[in-house]
C-alpha positions in Angstrom: 34.5 208.9 77.1 32.0 210.0 76.9 29.5 208.7 79.4 25.7 208.7 78.5 23.8 208.3 81.8 22.5 211.3 83.1 20.6 210.4 86.6 17.2 210.0 85.4 18.0 207.3 83.2 20.6 205.8 86.1 16.7 206.6 88.0 15.0 204.5 86.0 17.2 201.8 85.8 16.8 201.3 89.8 13.6 201.4 89.6 13.2 198.9 86.9 15.3 196.6 89.0 13.5 197.3 92.0 10.2 195.9 89.8 11.7 193.2 89.0 13.2 192.4 92.5 9.8 193.0 94.2 8.0 191.1 91.6 10.3 187.9 92.1 9.4 188.2 95.9 6.2 188.3 95.2 5.7 185.6 92.8 8.5 183.1 91.8 10.6 180.8 93.9 14.3 182.0 95.4 15.9 179.2 94.4 14.5 178.4 91.1 16.8 179.7 88.8 14.3 182.9 86.7 14.7 184.0 91.3 17.7 184.2 92.0 18.6 186.4 88.6 15.8 188.3 88.8 17.1 189.7 92.7 20.4 189.1 91.1 19.7 191.9 89.5 17.1 193.9 92.3 20.6 194.0 94.5 21.0 196.8 91.5 18.2 199.5 93.8 19.4 200.6 97.5 22.8 201.5 96.4 21.6 203.1 93.5 18.5 205.0 95.4 21.7 205.3 97.9 23.7 207.3 95.7 21.5 209.8 94.4 19.8 210.5 97.6 23.4 211.2 98.4 23.9 213.2 95.9 20.6 215.8 95.8 22.1 216.5 99.2 23.8 218.5 97.3 22.0 219.9 95.1 18.8 220.1 96.9 18.5 224.3 98.2 16.5 223.3 101.3 17.7 220.2 103.8 14.9 220.4 105.4 12.2 220.0 102.9 14.3 217.5 101.8 14.1 214.9 104.7 10.8 216.1 105.5 9.6 214.8 101.5 11.4 212.1 101.8 9.2 211.3 105.4 6.0 211.7 104.1 6.3 208.9 101.7 7.8 206.6 104.3 4.6 207.3 105.9 2.7 207.1 102.9 5.2 203.5 102.0 4.4 202.0 104.9 0.9 200.4 104.5 1.4 199.5 101.1 5.2 198.1 101.7 3.3 195.8 105.2 0.7 194.3 102.5 3.0 193.7 100.1 5.9 192.1 102.1 4.4 191.1 105.8 0.4 190.3 104.9 1.3 188.1 102.4 3.9 186.2 103.7 3.4 182.3 104.6 5.9 181.8 107.7 7.3 178.9 106.6 7.8 177.2 103.1 9.0 174.0 101.9 12.3 173.5 99.9 13.7 170.2 99.2 12.0 168.5 101.8 12.9 170.7 104.7 10.9 173.6 106.4 12.5 177.4 105.8 11.9 180.4 108.0 10.6 182.8 105.3 13.3 185.6 105.1 10.6 188.3 104.6 9.6 188.1 108.1 13.5 188.8 109.4 13.6 191.8 107.4 12.1 194.8 110.2 9.4 196.5 109.8 9.7 200.4 108.1 10.1 200.4 104.7 13.0 202.1 102.8 12.2 205.9 102.7 12.2 205.3 105.7 16.3 204.6 105.8 16.2 206.0 103.0 15.6 209.5 105.3 18.3 208.1 108.1 21.2 208.1 106.1 20.1 211.9 104.3 19.6 213.4 108.2 23.3 211.5 108.7 24.9 213.3 105.6 23.2 216.7 107.0 24.5 216.3 110.8 27.9 215.3 109.1 28.1 218.3 107.2 27.6 220.2 109.9 30.9 221.5 111.2 30.6 223.5 114.1 29.7 219.7 116.1 32.6 218.1 116.8 33.4 215.0 115.8 33.2 212.5 118.3 29.6 213.9 118.7 28.7 213.5 114.7 29.9 209.5 115.3 28.3 209.4 117.8 24.6 211.0 115.9 25.4 208.6 113.1 25.4 205.1 115.2 22.4 206.4 116.7 20.7 207.1 113.8 22.1 203.5 112.8 20.7 201.7 115.5 17.1 203.2 115.3 17.3 201.9 111.4 17.6 198.3 112.6 13.5 199.1 112.2 13.4 199.6 108.4 14.7 198.0 104.8 18.3 197.8 104.3 18.2 198.8 108.1 22.5 200.6 109.3 22.9 200.0 105.6 21.1 202.7 103.4 22.3 204.8 105.9 26.1 204.3 105.6 26.1 203.7 101.7 24.5 207.4 101.7 27.1 209.2 103.9 29.9 207.9 102.6 28.3 208.3 98.9 28.4 212.1 100.3 31.6 212.1 102.3 33.4 210.8 99.3 32.2 212.2 96.9 34.7 213.7 95.6 37.3 211.5 96.0 36.3 207.8 94.0 38.7 205.5 95.8 37.6 205.8 99.2 33.8 206.7 98.0 34.2 202.7 96.3 36.5 201.0 98.5 33.7 202.4 101.4 31.2 201.1 99.7 32.6 197.8 99.0 33.5 197.1 102.8 29.4 198.2 103.9 28.7 196.1 101.0 30.3 192.6 102.1 29.6 192.9 106.1 26.1 193.0 104.5 26.7 190.0 102.2 27.6 188.5 105.2 25.1 189.0 107.7 22.4 188.0 104.8 24.2 184.5 103.6 24.9 183.8 107.3 21.2 184.6 107.9 19.7 182.1 105.0 22.5 179.9 105.7 21.0 179.3 109.7 17.3 179.7 108.2 17.9 176.3 105.6 18.9 177.9 102.6 22.3 176.9 101.6 25.1 178.5 100.6 25.5 178.2 96.7 21.6 179.5 96.3 22.8 182.9 97.8 24.1 184.1 94.4 21.9 186.8 94.1 23.9 188.9 96.6 26.0 188.6 94.7 24.6 191.1 92.5 25.3 194.2 95.2 29.1 194.2 93.2 27.8 195.6 90.1 26.3 199.4 91.2 29.8 201.2 90.8 30.2 200.1 87.5 26.5 200.8 86.6 27.2 204.3 87.8 30.4 204.7 86.7 28.3 205.9 83.5 26.9 208.5 84.7 27.7 211.7 83.7 27.2 214.0 86.0 24.1 215.7 84.1 20.3 215.5 85.8 18.3 215.1 82.5 14.8 216.8 81.5 13.5 219.6 83.7 9.9 217.2 84.2 8.6 217.3 87.3 6.9 214.3 86.3 9.9 212.3 86.6 10.9 213.7 90.6 7.2 213.4 91.8 7.5 209.6 89.7 9.8 208.0 91.7 8.9 209.0 95.0 5.0 208.3 94.2 6.5 205.3 92.3 7.7 203.1 95.5 4.5 202.4 97.0 2.1 202.0 94.6 4.3 199.1 93.0 4.3 197.8 97.0 0.3 198.1 96.6 -0.9 196.3 93.1 1.9 194.1 93.5 -0.4 193.3 97.8 -3.1 193.4 96.2 -2.5 190.9 93.2 -0.7 188.7 96.0 -3.4 188.5 98.1 -5.7 187.9 95.9 -4.1 184.7 93.8 
């Protein structure tokens, strides 16, 4: 069967899912049916972004420039991230007559571009074969530790790393993805329960199980080479956060 989706199409799917997720965080109660569905869709984004960061490693002509470019947009995105995710978020919410600690305040302080950059660095270092394997492992662990201050933390770093290591081995690639994902889901669900969120209302986390199904339709092609697509993916992230944050602040 011919696979219909190129990388540009899949990146737009990830962007739409991210927008739906962030709109839900800003304006839709998490415990509503709409909130659960919107966040379920939003879980598609991070793994797909990580997948194409790893793909980008193999296609870029200059890995150092690729890392610097993501780092620059991480810096640009930080103020919109803080505005959208922190400054407009109440510390506690009343749910079913009980106070519930807002999970957004438990999320680390740096935006996802920061952790994507660390994941790319991890993959680049792993591919330097002159570095002894034990030292490469130590470097990856160090990057995972640093990423704890970023959105999606070490999970993004490890997704990117294993998407790159097992790029040509689908079985190991998806086994490693699901192992990392199950740990992520367990940690988030446990945190939510400790914050007062009922177990059955963590349905949205199941969205993380579906990115491999979507990526199954990737045909390995980039699509249009128009530079608009490349820069749109970078610019959209801080821009939409800024717009959501401003709207949320004034409502």
